[in-house]
C-alpha positions in Angstrom: 0.0 0.0 0.0 2.8 2.4 0.9 4.6 1.6 -2.4 1.5 2.4 -4.4 1.0 5.7 -2.6 4.6 6.6 -3.2 4.3 5.7 -6.9 1.1 7.7 -7.2 2.8 10.7 -5.6 5.7 10.5 -8.0 3.4 10.3 -11.0 1.5 13.3 -9.8 4.8 15.2 -9.3 5.9 14.4 -12.9 2.5 15.5 -14.4 2.3 18.7 -12.4 5.8 20.0 -12.8 7.0 20.9 -16.3 10.7 20.6 -15.4 10.3 17.1 -14.1 8.2 16.1 -17.1 10.7 17.6 -19.5 13.5 15.8 -17.7 11.8 12.4 -18.0 10.9 13.0 -21.7 14.5 14.0 -22.6 15.9 10.9 -20.7 13.5 8.6 -22.5 14.4 10.1 -25.9 18.1 9.8 -25.2 17.7 6.1 -24.2 15.9 5.5 -27.5 18.6 7.3 -29.5 21.4 5.5 -27.7 19.7 2.2 -28.8 20.5 3.3 -32.4 24.0 4.5 -31.6 25.5 2.4 -28.8 28.9 3.8 -29.5 28.0 7.1 -27.8 26.5 5.9 -24.6 28.7 8.5 -22.9 26.2 11.1 -24.0 23.4 9.4 -22.0 25.8 9.2 -19.0 26.4 13.0 -19.3 22.8 14.1 -19.8 21.7 12.0 -16.8 24.2 13.8 -14.6 23.3 17.2 -15.9 19.5 16.7 -15.5 19.9 15.2 -12.0 22.2 18.1 -11.0 19.5 20.6 -11.8 17.0 18.7 -9.7 18.9 19.6 -6.6 18.0 23.3 -7.2 14.4 22.7 -7.6 11.8 23.8 -5.0 11.3 21.3 -3.5 14.4 19.4 -4.6 13.8 16.2 -6.6 15.9 13.1 -6.9 16.5 10.8 -9.9 13.9 8.5 -8.3 11.3 11.4 -8.6 12.0 11.6 -12.4 12.4 7.9 -13.2 9.0 6.7 -11.9 9.3 3.4 -13.8 11.1 1.2 -11.4 12.5 -1.1 -14.1 13.9 1.9 -16.0 15.4 3.3 -12.8 17.1 0.0 -12.0 18.5 -0.4 -15.5 19.9 3.1 -15.8 21.3 3.0 -12.3 23.0 -0.4 -13.0 24.4 0.8 -16.4 25.3 4.4 -15.4 25.9 4.5 -11.6 28.1 7.6 -11.6 25.5 10.2 -12.5 23.4 8.8 -9.6 26.3 9.0 -7.2 27.8 12.3 -8.2 25.0 14.7 -9.3 24.9 16.3 -5.8 28.6 17.0 -5.6 30.1 17.5 -9.1 29.1 20.2 -11.7 28.1 19.5 -15.3 30.3 21.0 -17.9 27.5 22.0 -20.3 23.7 22.1 -20.5 21.6 18.9 -21.1 20.5 20.0 -24.6 24.1 20.1 -25.8 24.2 16.3 -25.3 21.0 16.0 -27.4 22.7 18.1 -30.1 25.8 15.8 -30.2 23.6 12.7 -30.4 21.6 14.1 -33.4 24.8 15.2 -35.1 26.3 11.7 -34.6 23.3 10.0 -36.0 22.7 12.3 -38.9 26.3 13.2 -40.0 27.7 16.6 -39.4 27.7 17.5 -43.1 23.9 17.2 -43.2 23.1 20.7 -41.7 19.5 20.8 -42.8 18.7 17.4 -41.5 20.3 18.2 -38.1 18.2 21.3 -37.7 15.1 19.4 -38.7 16.0 16.5 -36.4 16.2 18.8 -33.4 13.0 20.6 -34.3 11.2 17.3 -34.7 12.4 16.1 -31.4 11.2 19.3 -29.7 7.8 19.0 -31.4 7.3 15.3 -30.8 8.1 15.6 -27.1 6.1 18.8 -26.7 9.0 20.3 -24.8 9.0 23.9 -23.6 12.1 26.1 -23.1 12.8 24.7 -19.6 15.5 22.3 -20.6 15.5 22.9 -24.4 17.5 25.3 -26.4 15.8 27.8 -28.8 18.6 28.3 -31.2 21.2 26.3 -33.2 24.3 27.7 -34.8 26.6 26.2 -37.5 30.2 27.4 -38.0 32.7 26.3 -40.7 35.4 27.6 -43.0 34.3 28.9 -46.4 37.7 29.0 -48.0 38.0 25.2 -48.5 35.7 22.7 -50.2 33.6 20.4 -48.0 34.7 22.0 -44.8 33.7 20.2 -41.6 30.7 21.9 -39.9 30.6 22.5 -36.1 27.4 23.1 -34.2 26.2 24.7 -31.0 23.0 25.4 -29.2 21.9 28.2 -27.0 22.2 27.8 -23.2 19.4 25.9 -21.7 18.8 25.9 -17.9 15.7 25.1 -15.8 13.2 27.9 -15.2 11.1 26.4 -12.4 13.6 27.0 -9.6 13.2 28.4 -6.1 12.2 32.1 -5.7 15.4 32.5 -3.7 17.4 32.2 -6.9 17.8 35.6 -8.6 16.4 35.8 -12.1 18.8 34.2 -14.7 21.1 32.7 -12.1 20.7 29.1 -13.2 21.8 30.2 -16.7 24.8 32.1 -15.3 25.8 29.0 -13.2 25.9 26.9 -16.4 27.7 29.6 -18.4 30.4 29.9 -15.7 30.8 26.2 -15.6 31.2 26.0 -19.3 33.7 28.9 -19.4 35.9 27.0 -16.8 35.6 23.5 -18.1 34.2 23.1 -21.6 34.6 26.0 -24.0 37.7 26.8 -25.9 40.0 29.2 -24.1 39.6 32.1 -26.6 35.8 31.8 -26.7 35.6 31.6 -22.9 38.0 34.6 -22.6 35.7 36.6 -24.9 32.6 35.7 -22.8 34.3 36.4 -19.5 35.2 39.9 -20.8 31.5 40.8 -20.2 30.3 38.1 -17.9 28.4 38.1 -15.6 27.3 41.7 -15.5 27.0 42.5 -19.2 29.6 45.2 -18.7 33.0 45.1 -20.3 35.9 44.7 -17.8 38.3 47.6 -17.5 41.4 45.5 -17.2 40.7 42.5 -19.5 39.6 42.2 -23.1 39.5 38.7 -24.6 37.2 39.7 -27.5 38.2 38.9 -31.0 37.1 39.3 -34.6 36.1 36.2 -36.4 38.0 35.8 -39.8 36.1 36.7 -42.9 36.4 33.2 -44.3 34.4 31.7 -41.5 30.6 31.3 -41.6 28.8 31.5 -38.2 25.1 31.4 -38.7 22.2 30.8 -36.2 18.7 29.4 -36.8 15.6 29.5 -34.6 14.7 26.0 -33.6 11.0 26.9 -33.3 10.4 28.3 -36.8 13.7 27.6 -38.6 14.2 31.2 -39.6 17.8 32.6 -39.8 18.6 34.6 -36.6 21.0 37.5 -37.0 23.7 37.8 -34.3 22.7 39.9 -31.3 24.7 42.8 -29.9 26.4 40.4 -27.5 27.8 38.3 -30.3 28.8 41.5 -32.1 30.8 42.6 -29.1 32.4 39.2 -28.5 33.2 38.0 -32.0 32.8 41.0 -34.3 29.8 39.4 -36.0 27.8 41.8 -38.2 25.2 43.0 -38.9 23.9 42.5 -35.4 20.5 43.4 -33.8 20.1 45.6 -30.7 19.2 42.7 -28.4 21.9 42.0 -25.8 21.6 38.6 -24.1 23.6 37.3 -21.2 27.1 36.8 -22.5 27.6 33.1 -23.1 24.0 32.4 -23.7 24.0 32.3 -27.5 24.4 29.3 -29.8 27.3 31.0 -31.5 29.5 30.5 -28.4 29.3 26.7 -28.4 29.5 26.5 -32.1 32.7 28.6 -32.4 34.2 26.8 -29.4 33.7 23.5 -31.2 35.2 25.0 -34.4 38.3 26.4 -32.6 38.9 23.1 -30.8 39.2 21.3 -34.1 40.5 23.9 -36.6 43.6 25.4 -35.1 44.6 27.8 -37.9 41.1 29.5 -37.7 41.6 29.8 -33.9 45.0 31.4 -34.3 43.8 33.9 -36.8 41.1 34.9 -34.3 43.5 35.4 -31.5 42.6 38.4 -29.3 44.6 41.5 -30.3 43.8 43.9 -27.4 46.7 45.0 -25.3 44.4 44.1 -22.4 44.7 40.4 -23.2 47.2 37.8 -22.2 46.9 34.2 -21.1 47.9 35.3 -17.6 45.1 37.9 -17.5 42.7 35.3 -18.7 43.7 33.0 -15.9 43.1 35.8 -13.4 39.6 36.4 -14.8 38.9 32.7 -14.6 39.7 32.7 -10.9 37.2 35.6 -10.4 34.5 33.6 -12.4 35.2 30.6 -10.3 34.7 32.6 -7.1 31.4 33.9 -8.4 30.3 30.3 -9.3 31.3 29.0 -5.9 29.3 31.7 -4.2 26.3 31.2 -6.3 26.3 27.5 -5.5 26.7 28.2 -1.8 23.6 30.3 -1.9 21.7 27.2 -2.6 23.7 25.1 -0.2 25.3 23.0 -3.0 28.6 21.7 -1.6 31.0 21.8 -4.5 34.5 20.4 -4.2 35.8 22.1 -7.4 35.2 19.0 -9.5 33.5 19.0 -12.9 31.8 15.8 -13.9 33.5 13.7 -16.6 31.1 11.2 -18.3 32.3 7.7 -19.1 
């Protein structure tokens, strides 16, 4: 009787809370996709940890058991991927959950098939009826244009849960994820550009890691809800010299261009070197100093919500 009551309570929680429902839907979809691509099981490991991590910030907090109401699914995932269950409450994810979904779609579709990748993500969002709680609204593709058949690199805008405690200042979950990505995931030049303005949307007086993207590089974003081309915002103009840009200025690090360019720079070194910051206010030493400041901010934000972090980012296996 007690087990039935607990299960009924869990089902009610999933149905009533959009974040928990989205989390379950994303996990179920990734399980399905991994069945078609067992070679990238690491992405399921990563998304489980990232989703479980955000559950600790919910009001009230919810556990993996609250999401995975199917006992058989819970057991199978816990047996196959024990580390996300053990470490979600102590280690930070390096990127948002939807970035894992993007990597899975790119792997299954082939990174040369840009249109199919965009359609695949749009179809997934539509089929699962997901809102913008854990889903990105924008995708960006970047590649060289001065060579034939250049490899394309993708990124999505930052996704972070919305249904969090009132004690969290507006936008803080997104800032936590941006800070974590700057420190652990993004290419150093890209992270340096973001940290020039992050987290206050105000350019630092003693550091400038911004750069101008070479002319022979395409960096183009698309809306995942209606597929229209999205011009760069003022934030991307300030960070990467992208033009023409619109007046909107989002949180620095939020845009899909950031992840897309980071993936490009990690794999195409000569493009990265041509984009090296040229300001006299930039040096690797200065960037390390700014990283320490961002890490302090991140630690303090986590302390606000009583998350005990031991300076370890989660590495999926």
